[in-house]
N, C-alpha and C positions, 0 to 999 in steps of 0.2 A: 627674629623674634620667636620666643619659645611658644610651643603649642599650648602648654598648660601653665597657668600662674597659680601657685598653691601657697596659701597662707600657712605659716608654721607658728603655732602658739604653744611653746613648751609649758608655760605656767609655773606652778610652784612645786617644791619638793621633788619627788621622784618623777614628776612630769618631765623634768629636764633630763633625767637619767634615761628614761625610756625613749625620749625623743632623739637623744644621741644614738641610741641603738637603731631607731627607725632610719636615721639618715645614713648609717653604715650600710644598711640593706638597700636603701634607695640608690646609693652610689653604684650598686650592681644591677640596677634595673634600668634598662635603656629606653626610657621615655623622654621626650623633649619637654622638660619641665623646669621652671624657675621657682625656687623655694624662697619665700619672702617672710622673714621673721617679724613677729609683732609682739606687743606688750599686753599681758593679761595676768591677773592674779593678785595675791595678797599684798605684795610690796607696793603695787600701784594704788591699792585701797589705802594703805597706811600713809603714803606720802602725797597722794593726789585726791583721795576721797572717792576713788572710782576704780574698781578692779577691772573695768572694761572701758578704757579711755576712748574718746571719740575718734582719735587717730587710728585705733585698732578697728573700729567699726568701718571706717573709710577703707582700710586695707582689705577687709573682708568684701566690701562692695566692689572692689577693683580686681578680685581674684575669682578663680573658677570654683574653688573649694578650699576647705581648711583641714589641716591635720593638727589635732589638739592633744596636749599632754594630760595634765591634771591640775586642779587648783584647790587651794585651801578655802574652806567656808566655815564661818563660825556664827553663833547666835549674835543678834544685833548688840546686845549688852557688851559682849566680849569684843566685838568689832569696834565699838565706840572707844574702848580703852586703848586700842592700838593705833588710833588715828594720830597723825601728827598734831602736836598741841595747838597749832594755829588753825586747825580745821575743826576742833571740838566745839560743841555747843552751837553749831550753825545749822542744825537740823538735817545733816547729811545722813542718809540711811543706807545701810549695806544692802546690796541686791546681787543675787547670784549671777555671775558673768555668763555661765553656760546656759542657764534658764533664759537670760535676756537675749543671748544670741539665737536660741531656738525660736523665741517669740518675734524678735526683730526681723528674722529672715524666713519666718513661717516654716521652720523645719519640723513639720507636723508628724513625721513618721520616724520613730526610733527603731531601727532594725538591730536585734541582738541575737546572733547565732550562738548556739551552745552545742558544741560537737565534741565527742570524745575521740581522741586520737590514740591509735594503737601504741602501747608501750608506756603510756602516761601512768605512773604509779598512783596518781591522785584521782583517777577516774572512779566514779561510783560503779559504773559498768561500761563495757566497750561498745555498746550499740546505740548510744544516744546521739541523735542528730535533730535538735530542736531549733526553731527560730521563733523568737518572740517579737511581734510587731506591736509596739507600744505607742499609743497616742501621746504626742509630745508637747502640745501647746495649751491644752485645756485642763479640765478636771481640777483636782486639788492643788495642782501646781500653777494655777492661773495667777496666784499671788493676790487674790482679792480676799483680804482678811481684816478683821476689826478687833482691836483691844486697846483701850476700853471701847465698848460698843456705843456709837453715837445714838442719841435719842431717836433720830429720824430712822435709823436702821432698825433699831429695836421695835419702833412703832410699826414699821413695814412688816417685820417678821411676825408681829402679833396678829396679823391677818390670818395666820395659820393657827388653828385651834390647838395644835400640838405644842405651840410655844407657851401656852397658858401656864404650865408649871414653872416656867422661867421668868414670869412677869415681875416677881419681886426680887430678882437677883440684881444687885447693884452693877452698874455699867463696868466698873473696874474689876468686877469678879466674873465677868462674862467675856468669853472669846468666841469669835465666829470665823470659820474658814469656809469659803464658798466652793462647792464642787460644781463647776460650770461646764455644761455640755451644750453643744449646738448640733443641730441636725446635720449641717455641713461637715462639722468635725467628725461626727460618728460615721457618716457616709464615706468620707475620703479615707479614713484609717481602715475601715472594713474592706473597702475596695482595694487599697494598697496590699492588704493581707492576701486577698484572693489573687490579685495580679502577681504578687511575689510567688505564691504557690504554683500558679500556672507556668510562669517563666522558668521556675526552678524544678518543675515536674514533681511537685509535692502533692500528696494524696488527700490531705485533709486540712481544714481550717477550724480551729476551736475558739469560740468567743468566750472569754473569761470575765465574768461580771458578777453581780449580786442583786439581780432584779427582784428577788423575793423579799428583800429588805429595803434596798435603796431603789425604790420603785420608779421614781421619775427619771433619774439620770441613767442608771443601768437599764431601766426599761426602755428608754429611747435608743440606747445602743443595740439592745436585742431586737427591737422592732425594725430598725434599719438593717441590721445584719440579716434578718430573715428574708427581707425583700431582695437584698443584693445577692444573697446566696443562690437565689433562683436563676440568676444570670450565669452561674458557673456550675452547671449540672455534672461536669466532669470531676468536681472536687467535693469530697464529703464534707458536710457542714455539721458541727457539733456545738453544744452549749454546756458549760460547766461553771458552777459557782466557784468563786475565787478560793474559798477556804477548802472546798473539796479538791480543787486543782492542786493545791499545795500537797495534799495527801497523795493524790495520784501521781504527781511528779516524782515523789520519793519512792513510791511503790512500783509504778510501771511507766517510767519516762519514755521507754521505747515505743509506747502506744501512740505517742503524739508527734505532730509534725510542725505545723504553723499554729502558734497561739497568738491571738490578738486581744488587747485589753486597753482600758483607759489608763491614764498617766500613772497614778499611784499603784494600781493593781499590776500594771505592766512592770513597774520598777521592782516590786516585790518578787514576782514570779521569775523575773529574769535573773535576779541575784540568787534565788534558790536554784534555778537551772544551772547557773554558772558553777555553783559548788558541786553539782553532780558531775561536771566534767573537769574538775581540778581546781576550782576556785577563781577568784577575780583576776588572777594572773593569766587566765586564758579567756577572759571575757571582753570581747571586742564589741564595738557598736558603730552604727552609721545613723546620723541625724540628717534626714533627707526631706527637702522641699521640692517644689516644682522647678526652681531655678538655681538652687544652691544646696550644698551638702557639707557637713562637718563630720569628721571621723575621729573617734577617741576610744581609748580603753575605758572601761567603766569603773576601774578602781580609783581610790582617792589619791591624795598627794603624799600620804605617809611621811610626814616631816622627819620622824626619827631615823628614816633610812636615806634621807636626801643626800646626794653626793657620794654615797658609799658604793653605788653601782653593784648592788647585790640582789636587787629585785628582779622578778621574772618579766622579761620584755615581750612575752608571747602575745599578750592582749593587745599591745601596741602594734606588733607586727601583723597580727590578724586584722587589725583596724586598717593598716596599710593595704592589705589584701582587699578589703571592702572598698577602699578608695579606688584602687585599680579597676575593680569591677564596675564601679559607677562611672569611671572615665572611659569605659568600654575597652580597656586594655586587658581583655580576658586572658590572653596568652600569658602575660606577666603575672596576673592574679593566680592563675593555675600553677605557674612555676614557683611562686612564693609559697603557696599553700603546700605544694609537694615538698619543698625544702623544709618548711616548718615541721611537717609530718615526719620527714626522714630524721631530723634532729631529735625529735621526741622519741621515735621508735628506737633509734640507736642508743640513746641514753648515755652517751659519752660526755656530753656537755650539758650540765644541768645546774640551775640555780638552787639555792639552799632549800626552797620550799619543796623541791622535787627530790631532796636527799643528796644533792651535789654540792660542789663548792666553786662552781664557775661564776664569773661575773656577768652582769647584764650585757656588757660589750662582748664578752667571750661568746655568749649565745648568739648575738647578732652577727658576729664574724663567722660563726659556724653555719648559720642560715645563709649568709651571703655566699659562702663556699659551696653549699649545696645548690644554690641557684646557678653558679658558674658550671657545675658538673653536669647540668642539664643542657648546656649549650651543644 
């Protein structure tokens, strides 16, 4: 019986392309693992009315972790038009598969490293080594929204005097999205950031919020962060407003180490940081809970490139590296990162975004070759 049971969800579009690249590399990594493919994505929404079928959730419950490709997501109005005719008009609502997995398995920490590798022509500069720790299950991505706003919801909101100017807005002209924070959610994401910093010998943790305007939710995050920071006197603690953080990341990204933020803010600053080190083709991520984890590139499904095998697979390969670290296969994680760094530095095998003409699978094979050379 295999030591590890790993769910493989290629998903849509280029998710399948980069997953094929990942499996080429994993064939050259000697861990005792069984890879079990599952169904997720747009085709299952269209024909079943669910992009994340129950059988796939069962697969995840029976495995140790998941390697995820990419999925297509569209506004509900567009999603309804693509449903199979027999499913339309039955009140079926589209729900993001990846957000649902994060919430179902309480994958509360999204770890997004953004590191510049020597020789990458797309680097903003060569000395960037950031990690964004993003809260993954609360905030604006909680999915608690209203449109039109029910009378009872509006009545409750009117208890806040600041709602007075909206009192005459008709329900169908008012939309509300709830930014929900809990003290537990704030505490565990802040603690995860400090623990990550300590484990990886990082020097500072910066909380990125907006407490001067979003006083209650960002305020809770800051209050809890200040208390927890006292438990880690060996790590410098900082606070920066999210708008200022975007400016400082462009100006002086090398000044920062571990950044921790709520769901939406973390999403924004991690994409900005990814561009500093070459774009989403290099942006890996780990969705981590107490008992399960999912690893994925942060790019989308890019339907126009699907099946062409021209996209950069490095984000996926770096996500495999994160998976190996989580499985405590540190030796193989280091070998994989060394191989990736070598391929980037040599610059002989590059996808189109880096100025080359190599295929997605060419890059994967070259990385696999570099792994073998370390034996």
